[in-house]
N, CA, C and O atoms as a GROMACS GRO file, in nm:
protein
  436
    1GLN      N    1   9.542  -6.763  12.139
    1GLN     CA    2   9.575  -6.822  12.010
    1GLN      C    3   9.564  -6.974  12.023
    1GLN      O    4   9.620  -7.034  12.115
    2ASP      N    5   9.492  -7.035  11.930
    2ASP     CA    6   9.480  -7.180  11.936
    2ASP      C    7   9.587  -7.245  11.848
    2ASP      O    8   9.656  -7.178  11.771
    3ALA      N    9   9.599  -7.376  11.862
    3ALA     CA   10   9.706  -7.451  11.793
    3ALA      C   11   9.696  -7.438  11.642
    3ALA      O   12   9.798  -7.424  11.574
    4PHE      N   13   9.577  -7.443  11.587
    4PHE     CA   14   9.561  -7.437  11.442
    4PHE      C   15   9.601  -7.300  11.386
    4PHE      O   16   9.664  -7.291  11.281
    5THR      N   17   9.565  -7.195  11.457
    5THR     CA   18   9.604  -7.060  11.415
    5THR      C   19   9.755  -7.046  11.420
    5THR      O   20   9.816  -6.989  11.329
    6TYR      N   21   9.816  -7.098  11.526
    6TYR     CA   22   9.961  -7.090  11.539
    6TYR      C   23  10.029  -7.167  11.425
    6TYR      O   24  10.124  -7.118  11.365
    7LEU      N   25   9.981  -7.287  11.396
    7LEU     CA   26  10.038  -7.366  11.285
    7LEU      C   27  10.025  -7.291  11.153
    7LEU      O   28  10.118  -7.292  11.071
    8ASP      N   29   9.912  -7.226  11.131
    8ASP     CA   30   9.894  -7.145  11.010
    8ASP      C   31   9.995  -7.031  11.005
    8ASP      O   32  10.051  -7.001  10.900
    9ASP      N   33  10.019  -6.967  11.121
    9ASP     CA   34  10.116  -6.858  11.128
    9ASP      C   35  10.256  -6.908  11.092
    9ASP      O   36  10.329  -6.843  11.017
   10VAL      N   37  10.293  -7.024  11.147
   10VAL     CA   38  10.425  -7.081  11.119
   10VAL      C   39  10.435  -7.115  10.970
   10VAL      O   40  10.534  -7.083  10.904
   11LYS      N   41  10.334  -7.180  10.918
   11LYS     CA   42  10.335  -7.220  10.777
   11LYS      C   43  10.344  -7.098  10.686
   11LYS      O   44  10.420  -7.099  10.588
   12PHE      N   45  10.268  -6.993  10.716
   12PHE     CA   46  10.271  -6.872  10.635
   12PHE      C   47  10.407  -6.803  10.642
   12PHE      O   48  10.460  -6.758  10.540
   13THR      N   49  10.464  -6.796  10.763
   13THR     CA   50  10.594  -6.731  10.781
   13THR      C   51  10.702  -6.798  10.696
   13THR      O   52  10.791  -6.731  10.644
   14PHE      N   53  10.692  -6.930  10.684
   14PHE     CA   54  10.796  -7.004  10.612
   14PHE      C   55  10.747  -7.062  10.480
   14PHE      O   56  10.788  -7.170  10.438
   15THR      N   57  10.658  -6.988  10.414
   15THR     CA   58  10.605  -7.030  10.285
   15THR      C   59  10.718  -7.059  10.185
   15THR      O   60  10.711  -7.155  10.108
   16ASP      N   61  10.820  -6.976  10.188
   16ASP     CA   62  10.931  -6.994  10.094
   16ASP      C   63  11.037  -7.091  10.144
   16ASP      O   64  11.134  -7.119  10.074
   17ARG      N   65  11.019  -7.142  10.266
   17ARG     CA   66  11.111  -7.240  10.325
   17ARG      C   67  11.031  -7.351  10.393
   17ARG      O   68  11.030  -7.360  10.516
   18PRO      N   69  10.964  -7.434  10.316
   18PRO     CA   70  10.877  -7.537  10.374
   18PRO      C   71  10.951  -7.637  10.463
   18PRO      O   72  10.889  -7.701  10.548
   19HIS      N   73  11.082  -7.650  10.444
   19HIS     CA   74  11.158  -7.741  10.529
   19HIS      C   75  11.159  -7.694  10.675
   19HIS      O   76  11.168  -7.777  10.766
   20VAL      N   77  11.151  -7.563  10.698
   20VAL     CA   78  11.146  -7.511  10.835
   20VAL      C   79  11.013  -7.550  10.900
   20VAL      O   80  11.010  -7.593  11.015
   21TYR      N   81  10.906  -7.534  10.826
   21TYR     CA   82  10.774  -7.575  10.878
   21TYR      C   83  10.774  -7.724  10.908
   21TYR      O   84  10.721  -7.766  11.011
   22GLN      N   85  10.832  -7.803  10.821
   22GLN     CA   86  10.837  -7.949  10.843
   22GLN      C   87  10.922  -7.983  10.965
   22GLN      O   88  10.887  -8.073  11.041
   23GLN      N   89  11.032  -7.912  10.985
   23GLN     CA   90  11.114  -7.934  11.104
   23GLN      C   91  11.033  -7.905  11.230
   23GLN      O   92  11.044  -7.978  11.329
   24PHE      N   93  10.953  -7.798  11.227
   24PHE     CA   94  10.870  -7.766  11.342
   24PHE      C   95  10.770  -7.879  11.369
   24PHE      O   96  10.752  -7.920  11.484
   25LEU      N   97  10.707  -7.928  11.265
   25LEU     CA   98  10.613  -8.040  11.282
   25LEU      C   99  10.683  -8.163  11.339
   25LEU      O  100  10.628  -8.233  11.424
   26ASP      N  101  10.805  -8.188  11.293
   26ASP     CA  102  10.882  -8.303  11.345
   26ASP      C  103  10.916  -8.285  11.493
   26ASP      O  104  10.909  -8.381  11.570
   27ILE      N  105  10.952  -8.164  11.532
   27ILE     CA  106  10.981  -8.135  11.673
   27ILE      C  107  10.857  -8.162  11.758
   27ILE      O  108  10.866  -8.227  11.862
   28MET      N  109  10.742  -8.114  11.713
   28MET     CA  110  10.619  -8.131  11.790
   28MET      C  111  10.578  -8.278  11.795
   28MET      O  112  10.525  -8.324  11.896
   29LYS      N  113  10.601  -8.352  11.687
   29LYS     CA  114  10.571  -8.495  11.686
   29LYS      C  115  10.660  -8.569  11.787
   29LYS      O  116  10.611  -8.654  11.861
   30ASP      N  117  10.788  -8.536  11.789
   30ASP     CA  118  10.880  -8.597  11.886
   30ASP      C  119  10.836  -8.568  12.029
   30ASP      O  120  10.843  -8.654  12.117
   31PHE      N  121  10.790  -8.445  12.052
   31PHE     CA  122  10.743  -8.407  12.185
   31PHE      C  123  10.617  -8.484  12.221
   31PHE      O  124  10.606  -8.537  12.332
   32LYS      N  125  10.524  -8.490  12.130
   32LYS     CA  126  10.398  -8.562  12.155
   32LYS      C  127  10.423  -8.709  12.183
   32LYS      O  128  10.354  -8.769  12.266
   33ASN      N  129  10.521  -8.768  12.114
   33ASN     CA  130  10.552  -8.910  12.132
   33ASN      C  131  10.641  -8.937  12.253
   33ASN      O  132  10.677  -9.052  12.279
   34GLY      N  133  10.677  -8.833  12.326
   34GLY     CA  134  10.759  -8.850  12.445
   34GLY      C  135  10.907  -8.871  12.417
   34GLY      O  136  10.982  -8.913  12.506
   35GLU      N  137  10.949  -8.844  12.294
   35GLU     CA  138  11.090  -8.862  12.258
   35GLU      C  139  11.177  -8.747  12.308
   35GLU      O  140  11.298  -8.764  12.326
   36ILE      N  141  11.116  -8.631  12.329
   36ILE     CA  142  11.187  -8.518  12.388
   36ILE      C  143  11.098  -8.456  12.495
   36ILE      O  144  10.976  -8.467  12.490
   37ASP      N  145  11.161  -8.391  12.594
   37ASP     CA  146  11.086  -8.330  12.703
   37ASP      C  147  11.068  -8.180  12.677
   37ASP      O  148  11.111  -8.128  12.573
   38THR      N  149  11.006  -8.111  12.771
   38THR     CA  150  10.975  -7.969  12.754
   38THR      C  151  11.101  -7.885  12.730
   38THR      O  152  11.101  -7.803  12.638
   39PRO      N  153  11.208  -7.901  12.810
   39PRO     CA  154  11.327  -7.820  12.782
   39PRO      C  155  11.384  -7.844  12.642
   39PRO      O  156  11.431  -7.750  12.578
   40ARG      N  157  11.379  -7.967  12.594
   40ARG     CA  158  11.432  -7.996  12.460
   40ARG      C  159  11.344  -7.935  12.351
   40ARG      O  160  11.395  -7.884  12.251
   41VAL      N  161  11.211  -7.940  12.370
   41VAL     CA  162  11.123  -7.881  12.269
   41VAL      C  163  11.145  -7.730  12.264
   41VAL      O  164  11.144  -7.670  12.156
   42ILE      N  165  11.165  -7.668  12.380
   42ILE     CA  166  11.193  -7.524  12.382
   42ILE      C  167  11.325  -7.496  12.311
   42ILE      O  168  11.332  -7.406  12.227
   43GLU      N  169  11.426  -7.571  12.344
   43GLU     CA  170  11.558  -7.551  12.283
   43GLU      C  171  11.550  -7.559  12.131
   43GLU      O  172  11.604  -7.475  12.061
   44ARG      N  173  11.482  -7.661  12.082
   44ARG     CA  174  11.474  -7.680  11.937
   44ARG      C  175  11.389  -7.574  11.868
   44ARG      O  176  11.423  -7.527  11.760
   45VAL      N  177  11.278  -7.536  11.932
   45VAL     CA  178  11.192  -7.432  11.874
   45VAL      C  179  11.264  -7.297  11.873
   45VAL      O  180  11.256  -7.223  11.776
   46VAL      N  181  11.334  -7.265  11.981
   46VAL     CA  182  11.410  -7.140  11.986
   46VAL      C  183  11.516  -7.139  11.877
   46VAL      O  184  11.533  -7.039  11.808
   47LYS      N  185  11.588  -7.249  11.862
   47LYS     CA  186  11.691  -7.256  11.758
   47LYS      C  187  11.630  -7.239  11.619
   47LYS      O  188  11.687  -7.171  11.534
   48LEU      N  189  11.516  -7.301  11.597
   48LEU     CA  190  11.451  -7.296  11.467
   48LEU      C  191  11.393  -7.158  11.436
   48LEU      O  192  11.401  -7.110  11.323
   49PHE      N  193  11.335  -7.093  11.538
   49PHE     CA  194  11.263  -6.968  11.517
   49PHE      C  195  11.338  -6.843  11.565
   49PHE      O  196  11.279  -6.736  11.573
   50VAL      N  197  11.466  -6.855  11.597
   50VAL     CA  198  11.540  -6.738  11.646
   50VAL      C  199  11.529  -6.628  11.540
   50VAL      O  200  11.551  -6.650  11.422
   51GLY      N  201  11.494  -6.507  11.587
   51GLY     CA  202  11.473  -6.394  11.497
   51GLY      C  203  11.326  -6.371  11.464
   51GLY      O  204  11.291  -6.262  11.417
   52TRP      N  205  11.242  -6.468  11.485
   52TRP     CA  206  11.097  -6.455  11.463
   52TRP      C  207  11.030  -6.447  11.600
   52TRP      O  208  10.968  -6.542  11.647
   53ASP      N  209  11.044  -6.329  11.661
   53ASP     CA  210  10.996  -6.310  11.798
   53ASP      C  211  10.848  -6.338  11.815
   53ASP      O  212  10.805  -6.390  11.918
   54ASP      N  213  10.768  -6.303  11.714
   54ASP     CA  214  10.624  -6.327  11.726
   54ASP      C  215  10.593  -6.476  11.735
   54ASP      O  216  10.504  -6.517  11.810
   55LEU      N  217  10.666  -6.558  11.659
   55LEU     CA  218  10.644  -6.703  11.667
   55LEU      C  219  10.690  -6.758  11.801
   55LEU      O  220  10.623  -6.843  11.860
   56LEU      N  221  10.804  -6.710  11.850
   56LEU     CA  222  10.851  -6.757  11.981
   56LEU      C  223  10.755  -6.713  12.091
   56LEU      O  224  10.724  -6.791  12.181
   57ASP      N  225  10.709  -6.590  12.083
   57ASP     CA  226  10.613  -6.541  12.183
   57ASP      C  227  10.484  -6.622  12.178
   57ASP      O  228  10.429  -6.658  12.282
   58GLY      N  229  10.436  -6.652  12.059
   58GLY     CA  230  10.314  -6.731  12.044
   58GLY      C  231  10.329  -6.873  12.096
   58GLY      O  232  10.232  -6.932  12.143
   59PHE      N  233  10.450  -6.926  12.090
   59PHE     CA  234  10.474  -7.062  12.138
   59PHE      C  235  10.456  -7.072  12.289
   59PHE      O  236  10.429  -7.180  12.341
   60ASN      N  237  10.470  -6.960  12.361
   60ASN     CA  238  10.450  -6.960  12.507
   60ASN      C  239  10.312  -7.013  12.546
   60ASN      O  240  10.296  -7.073  12.652
   61THR      N  241  10.215  -6.991  12.460
   61THR     CA  242  10.078  -7.037  12.487
   61THR      C  243  10.072  -7.187  12.513
   61THR      O  244   9.987  -7.235  12.588
   62PHE      N  245  10.163  -7.261  12.451
   62PHE     CA  246  10.158  -7.406  12.457
   62PHE      C  247  10.253  -7.466  12.560
   62PHE      O  248  10.260  -7.588  12.574
   63LEU      N  249  10.327  -7.382  12.631
   63LEU     CA  250  10.422  -7.432  12.729
   63LEU      C  251  10.352  -7.458  12.862
   63LEU      O  252  10.256  -7.390  12.898
   64PRO      N  253  10.401  -7.559  12.936
   64PRO     CA  254  10.345  -7.585  13.069
   64PRO      C  255  10.370  -7.465  13.162
   64PRO      O  256  10.459  -7.384  13.137
   65PRO      N  257  10.290  -7.455  13.268
   65PRO     CA  258  10.310  -7.346  13.364
   65PRO      C  259  10.454  -7.342  13.415
   65PRO      O  260  10.515  -7.445  13.443
   66GLY      N  261  10.506  -7.220  13.427
   66GLY     CA  262  10.641  -7.202  13.478
   66GLY      C  263  10.746  -7.180  13.371
   66GLY      O  264  10.854  -7.128  13.399
   67TYR      N  265  10.716  -7.220  13.249
   67TYR     CA  266  10.809  -7.198  13.138
   67TYR      C  267  10.766  -7.074  13.061
   67TYR      O  268  10.647  -7.052  13.038
   68GLU      N  269  10.864  -6.993  13.022
   68GLU     CA  270  10.833  -6.876  12.938
   68GLU      C  271  10.954  -6.841  12.854
   68GLU      O  272  11.067  -6.835  12.903
   69ILE      N  273  10.930  -6.819  12.727
   69ILE     CA  274  11.032  -6.771  12.636
   69ILE      C  275  11.020  -6.619  12.631
   69ILE      O  276  10.912  -6.566  12.604
   70GLN      N  277  11.131  -6.549  12.656
   70GLN     CA  278  11.133  -6.403  12.652
   70GLN      C  279  11.223  -6.364  12.536
   70GLN      O  280  11.344  -6.389  12.538
   71CYS      N  281  11.165  -6.302  12.436
   71CYS     CA  282  11.239  -6.264  12.316
   71CYS      C  283  11.307  -6.130  12.333
   71CYS      O  284  11.286  -6.059  12.431
   72SER      N  285  11.390  -6.098  12.234
   72SER     CA  286  11.468  -5.975  12.239
   72SER      C  287  11.380  -5.851  12.251
   72SER      O  288  11.420  -5.752  12.312
   73LYS      N  289  11.260  -5.857  12.195
   73LYS     CA  290  11.174  -5.738  12.204
   73LYS      C  291  11.132  -5.712  12.349
   73LYS      O  292  11.096  -5.599  12.383
   74LYS      N  293  11.136  -5.814  12.435
   74LYS     CA  294  11.104  -5.796  12.576
   74LYS      C  295  11.229  -5.763  12.658
   74LYS      O  296  11.219  -5.697  12.762
   75THR      N  297  11.345  -5.808  12.612
   75THR     CA  298  11.466  -5.795  12.692
   75THR      C  299  11.561  -5.687  12.641
   75THR      O  300  11.666  -5.664  12.701
   76ASP      N  301  11.527  -5.621  12.530
   76ASP     CA  302  11.610  -5.516  12.470
   76ASP      C  303  11.752  -5.564  12.439
   76ASP      O  304  11.847  -5.488  12.454
   77SER      N  305  11.766  -5.687  12.396
   77SER     CA  306  11.895  -5.740  12.353
   77SER      C  307  11.868  -5.844  12.246
   77SER      O  308  11.753  -5.868  12.209
   78ASN      N  309  11.973  -5.906  12.195
   78ASN     CA  310  11.957  -6.010  12.095
   78ASN      C  311  11.939  -6.147  12.158
   78ASN      O  312  11.925  -6.246  12.086
   79ASP      N  313  11.938  -6.154  12.287
   79ASP     CA  314  11.925  -6.281  12.357
   79ASP      C  315  11.781  -6.330  12.359
   79ASP      O  316  11.687  -6.251  12.351
   80VAL      N  317  11.768  -6.460  12.371
   80VAL     CA  318  11.640  -6.521  12.403
   80VAL      C  319  11.659  -6.582  12.541
   80VAL      O  320  11.754  -6.656  12.564
   81LYS      N  321  11.569  -6.550  12.631
   81LYS     CA  322  11.578  -6.603  12.767
   81LYS      C  323  11.461  -6.696  12.791
   81LYS      O  324  11.350  -6.671  12.745
   82VAL      N  325  11.488  -6.804  12.863
   82VAL     CA  326  11.385  -6.901  12.895
   82VAL      C  327  11.377  -6.914  13.046
   82VAL      O  328  11.476  -6.950  13.112
   83SER      N  329  11.260  -6.886  13.101
   83SER     CA  330  11.235  -6.906  13.243
   83SER      C  331  11.181  -7.046  13.262
   83SER      O  332  11.101  -7.095  13.182
   84THR      N  333  11.224  -7.111  13.370
   84THR     CA  334  11.181  -7.247  13.400
   84THR      C  335  11.101  -7.250  13.530
   84THR      O  336  11.106  -7.154  13.607
   85PRO      N  337  11.028  -7.358  13.554
   85PRO     CA  338  10.946  -7.365  13.676
   85PRO      C  339  11.028  -7.350  13.805
   85PRO      O  340  10.976  -7.302  13.906
   86GLY      N  341  11.154  -7.390  13.802
   86GLY     CA  342  11.239  -7.377  13.920
   86GLY      C  343  11.285  -7.235  13.944
   86GLY      O  344  11.353  -7.208  14.044
   87GLY      N  345  11.249  -7.143  13.855
   87GLY     CA  346  11.285  -7.003  13.872
   87GLY      C  347  11.415  -6.964  13.803
   87GLY      O  348  11.454  -6.847  13.808
   88SER      N  349  11.481  -7.058  13.740
   88SER     CA  350  11.605  -7.022  13.672
   88SER      C  351  11.575  -6.960  13.536
   88SER      O  352  11.470  -6.984  13.477
   89VAL      N  353  11.669  -6.882  13.490
   89VAL     CA  354  11.658  -6.819  13.358
   89VAL      C  355  11.781  -6.861  13.279
   89VAL      O  356  11.894  -6.843  13.323
   90VAL      N  357  11.757  -6.917  13.162
   90VAL     CA  358  11.864  -6.962  13.075
   90VAL      C  359  11.869  -6.871  12.954
   90VAL      O  360  11.766  -6.846  12.890
   91ARG      N  361  11.987  -6.821  12.922
   91ARG     CA  362  12.004  -6.735  12.804
   91ARG      C  363  12.041  -6.823  12.685
   91ARG      O  364  12.135  -6.903  12.692
   92LEU      N  365  11.969  -6.807  12.578
   92LEU     CA  366  11.997  -6.879  12.455
   92LEU      C  367  12.034  -6.776  12.351
   92LEU      O  368  11.948  -6.717  12.287
   93ASN      N  369  12.164  -6.755  12.333
   93ASN     CA  370  12.207  -6.652  12.239
   93ASN      C  371  12.315  -6.699  12.144
   93ASN      O  372  12.374  -6.618  12.073
   94SER      N  373  12.341  -6.829  12.141
   94SER     CA  374  12.442  -6.881  12.050
   94SER      C  375  12.373  -6.950  11.933
   94SER      O  376  12.255  -6.982  11.942
   95PRO      N  377  12.446  -6.973  11.823
   95PRO     CA  378  12.384  -7.042  11.710
   95PRO      C  379  12.328  -7.179  11.746
   95PRO      O  380  12.224  -7.219  11.694
   96ILE      N  381  12.396  -7.250  11.835
   96ILE     CA  382  12.343  -7.376  11.886
   96ILE      C  383  12.326  -7.356  12.036
   96ILE      O  384  12.424  -7.362  12.110
   97PRO      N  385  12.202  -7.334  12.082
   97PRO     CA  386  12.181  -7.299  12.222
   97PRO      C  387  12.222  -7.412  12.316
   97PRO      O  388  12.217  -7.529  12.280
   98PRO      N  389  12.263  -7.375  12.438
   98PRO     CA  390  12.294  -7.477  12.537
   98PRO      C  391  12.168  -7.552  12.576
   98PRO      O  392  12.057  -7.500  12.564
   99LEU      N  393  12.185  -7.673  12.624
   99LEU     CA  394  12.070  -7.751  12.668
   99LEU      C  395  12.014  -7.693  12.796
   99LEU      O  396  12.088  -7.638  12.878
  100LEU      N  397  11.886  -7.706  12.811
  100LEU     CA  398  11.820  -7.666  12.936
  100LEU      C  399  11.817  -7.790  13.024
  100LEU      O  400  11.714  -7.854  13.040
  101LEU      N  401  11.933  -7.822  13.080
  101LEU     CA  402  11.947  -7.948  13.152
  101LEU      C  403  11.891  -7.937  13.293
  101LEU      O  404  11.897  -7.832  13.357
  102ASP      N  405  11.838  -8.047  13.339
  102ASP     CA  406  11.805  -8.057  13.480
  102ASP      C  407  11.902  -8.158  13.540
  102ASP      O  408  11.981  -8.219  13.468
  103GLU      N  409  11.898  -8.174  13.670
  103GLU     CA  410  11.997  -8.257  13.738
  103GLU      C  411  11.985  -8.404  13.703
  103GLU      O  412  12.080  -8.479  13.727
  104THR      N  413  11.874  -8.449  13.649
  104THR     CA  414  11.857  -8.590  13.618
  104THR      C  415  11.901  -8.625  13.477
  104THR      O  416  11.897  -8.742  13.438
  105ASP      N  417  11.943  -8.527  13.400
  105ASP     CA  418  11.983  -8.553  13.262
  105ASP      C  419  12.118  -8.623  13.262
  105ASP      O  420  12.213  -8.574  13.323
  106PRO      N  421  12.127  -8.738  13.194
  106PRO     CA  422  12.252  -8.815  13.198
  106PRO      C  423  12.361  -8.762  13.106
  106PRO      O  424  12.474  -8.808  13.115
  107ARG      N  425  12.330  -8.667  13.019
  107ARG     CA  426  12.430  -8.617  12.926
  107ARG      C  427  12.528  -8.526  12.997
  107ARG      O  428  12.490  -8.457  13.091
  108PRO      N  429  12.653  -8.523  12.952
  108PRO     CA  430  12.752  -8.432  13.013
  108PRO      C  431  12.719  -8.287  12.982
  108PRO      O  432  12.659  -8.257  12.878
  109THR      N  433  12.758  -8.198  13.069
  109THR     CA  434  12.736  -8.055  13.047
  109THR      C  435  12.861  -7.988  13.001
  109THR      O  436  12.862  -7.867  12.977
   0.00000   0.00000   0.00000
């Protein structure tokens, strides 16, 4: 799946909620501009698209090697799990998911 097809899928999915599509574009713009890193883009996209497993699964195509979003259809639960290059798995199952922090992040945990 290429980026344009994925964007079309997102736009079509949220035809009746264009603000969601715009939020996604804003997230990707922040990522492209270096304002957020890979864990933050994953966190925000998962929060935005929770319940739309096909969109979350499709987003894996654009993640760097070692990162993978595993949706409920893969895990047989309502959780979303994110694998990281270090081999850790983070469960994102709350309305506001926990940060995917690394040891260099200055924010408190």
